[in-house]
N, C-alpha and C positions, 0 to 999 in steps of 0.2 A: 563521551562515548559517541555523540552524534556529530558527523561532519556535514558541511554544506555540500550541496550538489549542484547539478546544472540547473539553469533557470528556463530551459526550453519547455513551453507549455504544449505538450503533445495533444491535449484535448482540444486546443483551438487551431490545430494545423489545418491548412487548406489543401494540402497535398492529398489527392484522392486515395492513393494507396495507403498512406498513413492513417487517413480517416477510417478506411475499412478495417485496418488492424486494430485501431483504438476502439472502434465500434464493437468488434468481437470481444475485446477485453472487457468493456463495460457490460456487455450482455452477460458474460460469465460472472462478473461481480454481482450483478442484479440477481441472477439465478441462484447462486450459492447463498447469498444473504437471505433470500426469500425462503430457501429450503430449511433454514434453521428455525423458522417461526419466531425469531426474536422480535421483541417490540421496541427495543432501544439498542443503540450502538454508539461506540466511540471510535472515531477514525484517528489513529495515531500517525502523525506525519501527514496531515491532511492537505498541506500545500494550500492552493487557492480555493480548495473546498469542492472540487468537481465531484468526487465520489460521495462525500457526505450530503451534498445538495441533491444528487441523484437519488440516494437512498431516502432522504427526507421526503422527496416527491412520491416515493413508494410507500410512505406512511410510517417509517421508523422515526422514533424520537432520537435525534442525532446530537452528538457532541463532537468536537474536533480539536486537536491540539497539534502544534507544530513548533519546531525550534525557532523559526523566524517570525518576529513580531510584524515584519513588513507584509509577509504573505498572509498572516492572520487578519490583518486589516483588510486586505483584498478579499479574503473569504467572507468576512463580515459584510463588506460592500455588496458582494455578489448575492449573499443570502437576503439582504435587505431589498435589493433590486428584484429578487425572485419572490418576495413576500413569504419567505420561509424562516421559521424559527430554529436556528442552530446555535448552540452555545460553543463559541470558539475561544480558545485562549492560547497564548504563547507559552509553551513549556517543552523542554527537551524530554526525550523518552526516559532518561534516567531519573527525572524528577517526578514521574508519575507513580502513584501508589494506590493500592486498594485501602479502604473501600471507595474513596472519593472518585477515583478514576476508572474503577472497574465497570464493566458493562456485560450484558448478555452476549453481545457480539463485539469483539474487537476487530477492526479492519485496519490492516497495515500493509499497504501496497506501495512498492517501490521505495522502501525505506531501509531494509536490512543491508542492502548493498552499499549504503552510505555510512555504515557504522564501523568504527575501528575495532569494536568488540561485539560482533553479531551474536555470539553465544550469550553474553550478558543482556543484549537487547531482546533476544527471544525469551530468556527467562523472565524479563520484566513483562513482556506481553502475556506470557502464560499466567503470571500472577494477577493480571487484570481480566483475563478471559473467564467469564462466568456463564457458560463454559466454552463459548465458541470463539475461534480465532480464524479469520480469513486473511491470508497473507500471500504476497506475490513478489517475485524478483525477476529481473531479466534472465533469459535462458542463454547460457554461454556454452560454446563459443559463438553461437548463432548471432547473438546481439552485436558482438564486435565485428563479425563478418558482414552483417548488414550495414553497419556504420561505414566500413571500408568500401563497400559496394557503392555507397553514395558519396564517397570521398570526404567523410567526416572523421575528424580526430586521427588522421593518418599517422601523424608523428607519435601518437599514443597507441598505435596498432589497433585502432578502433575502440579503445576504452573510453567511455564517456567520462568527462571530468567529474570527480567526486565519487566514482564507483571504486570502492575499496575491496568489496567482496565479490566473488565470482562463483556461480554455481551452474553446473549442468542440471538437467531435469532430475536425473537420478541422484546426484549429489545433494540437491536441495531437499528432496523427499527423504533421503537418509538423515539429513540434518534435523528435519522436523520429527521423523519417526523415533529418534532417540529420546524424545521428550514428550511427544504428543501422540494421540490417536488421529491419524490422517483419515478423514471420512470421505472426501471427494477431491479429485484432482482435475484441473483443466489446463490445457496448453495453448492458450490463444497466442498465435505467433506475434512477437518472439519472447513470450513470457512463460513462466511456470507459476501456477496459482493453486493453492490448496486450502481447503476448508478443514480445520482441525478441531478436535474437542479436547479440552484440558481435563486432566484427572480421570481419563477413561481408557488408559492403556491396559 
C-alpha cells in the first residue's frame, strides 16, 4: 500500500520563505492537536520524527511509526538527543492494527499522497483513531505550481517524486467527509489539514 517518497527534509530548510510556510504548518498542527485534549498520540508515517517530537514537547505521550527502518533510526537518534521519550518502530501503515496501534489522536501528515490505495489507508487510520485523526496532504494544483515556480520537477510537471494521490482542498475534504466528521480545517500554504473525529458522523 505504501510507496516511498521524496527525502527532502522540509523542516530543516534554510530557505526563509520555506521556513515561514513550514512554521505556519507546524503552528496549525500544534493548535489542532491541543484542541483535542488528547493525552497520547501515534504519528503514522512519522519520518524523522519532527511532528512527534514537537508534540512530545507539548506534553503528549507519543509513539511513531514509519515504513522506513532508516528514518526510524534517525527519529530515535533525534529523540535521544532531545531527551524525549518517544516509542518509534518501523511498520508500514497496512500492518498497523487496533488495539495495539490505536491512540486518542492519530497524526498522519504528508502520507496519504504516497499511498497507491489512499482509501484503504484512510480506513486503516480510522480504525486506529480513538477518536481523533489529524491529517494533511499537499494542496493541488498549487503544490505543483509552486514546484514549477522554483524550477523543481519540471519534467514531472511539478509533481514531487512519490506523490501518487492529488487533492484540491475541496476534493480532500469531500474524501474525508465521506467517512469522518470533519471538526476543523486549516489551509497553511500549500497544504490542506483537517482534524476529524471517527464514529461521529
